[in-house]
C-alpha positions as CSV (number, residue, x, y, z in Angstrom):
1,M,43.5,-13.2,-19.0
2,A,46.0,-11.0,-20.8
3,A,43.6,-8.1,-20.8
4,Q,43.1,-8.3,-17.0
5,E,46.8,-8.5,-16.2
6,G,47.2,-4.9,-17.1
7,V,44.5,-3.8,-14.6
8,P,46.1,-1.7,-11.8
9,G,45.5,-3.1,-8.3
10,G,46.2,-6.8,-8.7
11,G,44.1,-8.2,-11.4
12,A,40.7,-9.9,-11.6
13,E,40.4,-10.4,-7.8
14,A,40.9,-6.8,-7.1
15,V,38.4,-5.7,-9.7
16,A,35.8,-8.3,-8.4
17,L,36.4,-7.1,-4.8
18,E,36.0,-3.5,-5.8
19,A,32.8,-4.2,-7.8
20,T,31.4,-6.2,-4.9
21,S,32.1,-3.3,-2.5
22,G,30.5,-0.9,-4.9
23,L,27.4,-3.0,-5.1
24,R,27.2,-3.2,-1.3
25,E,27.4,0.5,-1.0
26,A,24.7,1.0,-3.6
27,E,22.4,-1.5,-1.8
28,A,23.1,0.2,1.5
29,A,22.3,3.6,0.0
30,R,19.0,2.2,-1.5
31,A,18.0,0.8,1.8
32,R,18.7,4.1,3.6
33,A,16.7,6.0,1.0
34,E,13.8,3.6,1.4
35,V,13.7,4.0,5.1
36,Q,14.2,7.8,4.8
37,A,11.1,7.9,2.5
38,R,9.0,6.4,5.3
39,I,9.7,9.4,7.6
40,F,6.9,11.9,7.4
41,P,7.5,15.6,8.1
42,A,6.7,16.8,11.6
43,W,3.7,18.8,10.5
44,F,1.9,15.8,9.0
45,G,0.6,14.3,12.3
46,P,-0.9,17.5,13.7
47,V,-2.5,18.4,10.4
48,S,-4.0,14.9,10.0
49,A,-5.3,15.0,13.6
50,L,-6.9,18.4,13.0
51,I,-8.6,17.1,9.9
52,V,-10.0,14.1,11.8
53,V,-11.2,16.4,14.7
54,G,-12.7,18.9,12.2
55,V,-14.7,16.2,10.4
56,G,-15.7,14.8,13.8
57,A,-16.9,18.2,15.0
58,V,-19.2,18.6,12.0
59,Q,-20.4,15.0,12.3
60,S,-21.1,15.6,16.0
61,W,-23.0,18.8,15.2
62,S,-25.2,17.1,12.7
63,V,-26.4,14.4,15.1
64,D,-30.2,14.4,15.5
65,R,-30.6,17.0,12.8
66,K,-32.3,16.7,9.4
67,G,-31.8,18.3,6.0
68,F,-28.8,20.6,5.4
69,P,-26.7,19.5,8.4
70,V,-26.7,15.9,7.2
71,L,-25.7,16.9,3.7
72,L,-23.0,19.2,5.1
73,A,-21.7,16.4,7.3
74,L,-21.4,14.1,4.2
75,V,-19.6,16.7,2.2
76,V,-17.2,17.5,5.0
77,A,-16.5,13.8,5.5
78,F,-15.7,13.4,1.8
79,G,-13.7,16.7,1.9
80,G,-11.7,15.4,5.0
81,L,-10.9,12.2,3.1
82,V,-9.6,14.2,0.1
83,A,-7.7,16.5,2.4
84,V,-5.9,13.6,4.2
85,R,-5.0,12.0,0.8
86,T,-3.7,15.4,-0.5
87,V,-1.7,16.1,2.7
88,R,-0.3,12.5,2.5
89,W,0.6,13.0,-1.2
90,I,2.4,16.3,-0.4
91,A,4.3,14.7,2.5
92,T,5.5,11.7,0.5
93,R,6.6,13.8,-2.5
94,R,9.0,15.9,-0.4
95,T,11.4,12.9,-0.1
96,G,12.0,12.5,-3.8
97,V,11.6,8.7,-3.4
98,V,8.3,7.6,-4.8
99,R,7.1,4.3,-3.3
100,H,4.0,2.5,-4.4
101,V,3.0,0.4,-1.4
102,P,-0.3,-1.5,-1.8
103,L,-3.0,-0.8,0.7
104,S,-2.9,-4.3,2.1
105,V,0.8,-3.8,3.0
106,R,0.1,-0.4,4.6
107,L,-2.8,-1.8,6.6
108,W,-0.6,-4.7,7.8
109,R,2.2,-2.4,8.8
110,S,-0.2,-0.2,10.8
111,R,-2.2,-3.1,12.4
112,Y,-1.1,-2.3,15.9
113,G,-1.8,1.4,15.6
114,L,-5.2,0.6,14.2
115,L,-6.0,-1.8,17.0
116,I,-4.8,0.7,19.6
117,T,-6.9,3.5,18.0
118,A,-10.0,1.3,17.9
119,A,-9.5,0.3,21.6
120,A,-9.0,3.9,22.7
121,C,-12.1,5.0,20.8
122,A,-14.2,2.2,22.3
123,V,-13.0,3.1,25.8
124,T,-13.7,6.8,25.2
125,W,-17.1,6.0,23.9
126,G,-17.9,3.8,26.9
127,A,-16.6,6.3,29.3
128,A,-18.6,9.2,27.7
129,I,-21.8,7.2,27.8
130,L,-21.1,6.1,31.5
131,L,-20.5,9.7,32.4
132,G,-23.8,10.7,30.9
133,A,-22.6,12.6,27.8
134,G,-25.0,12.9,24.9
135,G,-24.5,11.4,21.5
136,A,-22.9,14.5,20.0
137,A,-20.5,14.9,22.9
138,S,-19.6,11.2,22.9
139,R,-18.9,11.3,19.1
140,L,-16.8,14.4,19.5
141,A,-14.8,12.9,22.3
142,V,-14.2,9.8,20.1
143,Y,-13.0,11.9,17.2
144,V,-10.6,13.8,19.4
145,V,-9.1,10.6,20.7
146,A,-8.9,9.2,17.2
147,G,-7.1,12.4,16.1
148,L,-4.7,12.1,18.9
149,C,-4.1,8.4,18.1
150,V,-3.4,9.3,14.4
151,W,-0.9,11.9,15.6
152,G,0.7,9.4,18.0
153,N,0.8,6.7,15.3
154,F,2.9,9.0,13.0
155,L,5.2,9.9,15.9
156,W,5.7,6.2,16.6
157,R,6.3,5.3,12.9
158,N,8.8,8.2,12.5
159,A,10.6,7.1,15.6
160,V,10.9,3.5,14.4
161,A,12.1,4.7,10.9
162,R,14.7,7.0,12.4
163,Q,15.9,4.2,14.7
164,E,16.2,1.9,11.7
165,L,18.0,4.6,9.7
166,A,20.5,5.1,12.5
167,R,21.1,1.4,12.6
168,L,21.7,1.3,8.8
169,R,24.1,4.2,9.0
170,D,26.0,2.6,11.9
171,E,26.4,-0.8,10.1
172,P,29.9,-1.6,8.9
173,G,30.4,-0.9,5.3
174,A,27.7,1.8,5.2
175,A,28.9,4.8,3.3
């Protein structure tokens, strides 16, 4: 104990209290960084929606066609998937916090958005058929609704993350 008696500020208790405070601050900063990394840039939602609608337009155009349009629709669908993954990669790298979240966790987190999107697409499909729209027009309407739902889902997720970030900043002891 003789070595700790010379510590300024009151000894071992003060050092332990300061260390505990430092650990709390580090944990709070880590939690804020993790929540901040979940916020996507504002351009991500519209770009993702445009990709979905663009793929849908080509898919709708290729309905009831043979040959080249079918091949083009497949290539555009694959290109759309690559484009969405690339845009997501760019959006997540801007934060500086790299998170490796398994697909199962991401699907679980977005379960409500996926259900709402599926329901909105089903209602759109049914309404388009009831209104007498053809197959191509019905598909295009469903893709437009799906694109809007993708955009809305990212707006919702960003709002939830910002709200959680504000809560973390307002907590006592947050630096």
